[in-house]
N, C-alpha and C positions, 0 to 999 in steps of 0.2 A: 289894089289887088286884095281880095279877101284872103285872110291868113288864119292858120290854126297851129296850136301848140299840142303836140302830143306828149303826155307824161307817162312814160313806160317803165314797167318793172325790170330790175336787174335780177330778180329772184324767180322769174318765170312768167312771162305774159302768155295769154292763150292766143295762139297764132291768128286765127280768123278774126278775133275781136280787135286786133290792132291793124292787121294787113288789109281787111276789107275796108274799114273806113278811111285808112291811109291812102289806099289806091283809088277809092271812089272820090274822095275829096281832091286828090291830085289831078285825076282825069277831069274833073269839073273846073279846074284852073285855080284851085286854092293853093296858095303858098304854105307848105307844111314844114314846121321845125320840130325836131325830136328832142326831148330832154328826159334825163334819168336822174335819180337821186344823187349819184356821185359823179356823173358825167361819163361813166363807163358804158360800153355798149349793153343793151338790154339782152337778157337770156330768154330764149323762148321755151315754154313748158314742153318737154319731150312728148307728152301725151298728145299735144295739139298738132304734132307733125308726124304722128303715127298713122300710116295708111289704114291700119285695121280699126283704128279709133274714129278718124275723120274722113277717110276715103282717100285714094291715091291723088286725085286731081288737086284737092284742097292741100294736102300734105306738101306736094311737089310746089305749088304755087306759093305757099307761105315760106317754104325754106328758101326758095329762089330770091323772094324779096327780102327776107331776114338776112341772108348772106350778101346780097349785092346792092342793097339800098344804101346810098351814101349817108342819108340822114339818120338811119338806125346804126350804122357802123361809127358815126362820129357825133354823138349826142352832146348836148350842153347840160351842164349841172343845173337842177332846178333852182338853186339859190341865185343863179344869175339871170333869171328871166322874170318878166313882169306880165301878168294877165292882160293889162291894159294895152300892151303891144300887139295883141292879137284879137281876132274877132270871135274866136273859140278856143277853148282849152278842152281836149280830149283825154279821157283817162281809160284806156283799154283794160279789160279784166285779166283774170288769171289768178289762181290761188297765190302765186308770188306776191301780189299787191298786198297781201295781208302782212308780210314781213318788211315791206319797205315803203311803197308809195303812200299807203293809207295811214302809216304812222309818221310820215315825213311832215314837219311843220311847213316847210316851203311849198310842198305839194298842196297842202290844206290852205295856205295862204292864196295859192293860184286859184283854187277852186271857189273860195269865198269872194275873191276880187272879181272873177269872172261872173258869178252869179248876182253879186250886189252892185257890179259896175253899171254904168249907163247904157252900154251897147253890147256887152260881151255875152257869150253863151258858154255852157258847159255841157259836155256829153260824158256821162259816166256809165261804164258797162260791167255788168256781171259782178264779180267779186270786188272790183274797184268801188262799187256802190258802197262798200264798207267804210270808205273815207268819210261819208256823211255822218257816220256815228262818232267821229272825232273832230269835226270841223265846226268851229264856233263862228257865228255871225258877229258883226262889229258891235251889237248890242249885248254880247255875251252868251245869249242862247244858243242852242244848236241850229245850225243853218237849215237842217232838214225838218225842224219842228213845224208840223201842220202842212208839209208838202206831200204831194202825191208822188210815189216813187215805185219803180219795179227794180228787180235785181235778182241775184242768184238765190233761189228759195231753199229753205231748210229741206224740203221733200226731196230735192236733188242731192243736197249735201249728205243725206243719210245713205245714198247709194255709193257714196265715195269713201267716207271714213269709217273706221271700225268703232267699236263701243268705246275705245279710249280716245276717240278723235284723232287717231293717227291716220295720216295720208298713205297712199299706196307706196310712196318713197320713204316713209318712215318718220317724216316730220309731224309734229303734233299741230293741228290746226289751232290757232290762237283764239279764234272766235268764229260764230256763225253770223254771216252777214245780215240775214233777215232779222234775227234776234236783237242785234245791236242797233240797227237802224230803227226798229220799232222802239226800242228803249229811248232813243234819242228824240222820239216825237214824230218820225216819219209815218205817213199814211201808206201802208205797204199793200200792193196788189201785183203779184207776179203773174197774174193771168194764166194759170197753169192749163186751162183748157184751150189757150190759143197757140197757134204755131209760132207766133212771135209776140214779144211784149215790149213796146216802147211807150214811155210816158213823158209827157211834157208839162212841166209846171212852172210857168214864168220863163226865166232864162236857164233853167235846169232841165236837161234831158236825160232820162236814165233808161237803160236797156237790160233785159233779163239775162242774156247768155249768148253763146255762139251763134245760135239760130236766128237771132235778132240783130246780128251785126249788120246785115245789108239794110234792114228797115231803119236801124239807127242812123246809119250814114245818110240815107235818103232824107230822113226826118231832119237831121242837122242842116243839111243843104237847104231844105224848104225854110227852116227857121232863119238861116243866114240870107235867104233870098237869092240863092245861087241855083242856077238851072243845070241839071245833069245833061251831059253832051247826048245827042240822039244816037 
């Protein structure tokens, strides 16, 4: 059976970016495991379950899965898992990833091993794409150097943080994803004129944001050779 590991933030994942791929892969018969940096259940970004922000249907669906999915409620610590045991490793986005997943050495190990391995794939979504700015390849260079990627763009970040880079909840954003990934050598194109943006470069799949979640899940299934149920 095809398997996937989801590495999810404890500091606030964006609901749709996790739940859409998780449910899509599960419905296609993929065996999904969830891991978090400490093994505690992940937290969902409150804005991503606000009906005024994402719509009532999306908010209700995300909260239903977040509260009731056993995999999300009983995750494994990232230090205890190996990318080689899974066909894909998925990194859902959300600003929260900047405070934990993207800075976690074991999460970066999982990403590196998935992309550099013989058969694995990695899907990295939205703010989680920032992990590419801190992940080294086995040769010591940045894993993202020379790779085509998409992710959460500066143009969108400008509409969220204030002039001091403070988030609506008062936290200071540690870095801007686009800037850091470019600095690490990534070939960046968030395709701002497109409704969705998903980029495949070898075994690395990246997606721009919430509106690209469905396309990202479909693309990953295609890369894995798994058909979606009719």
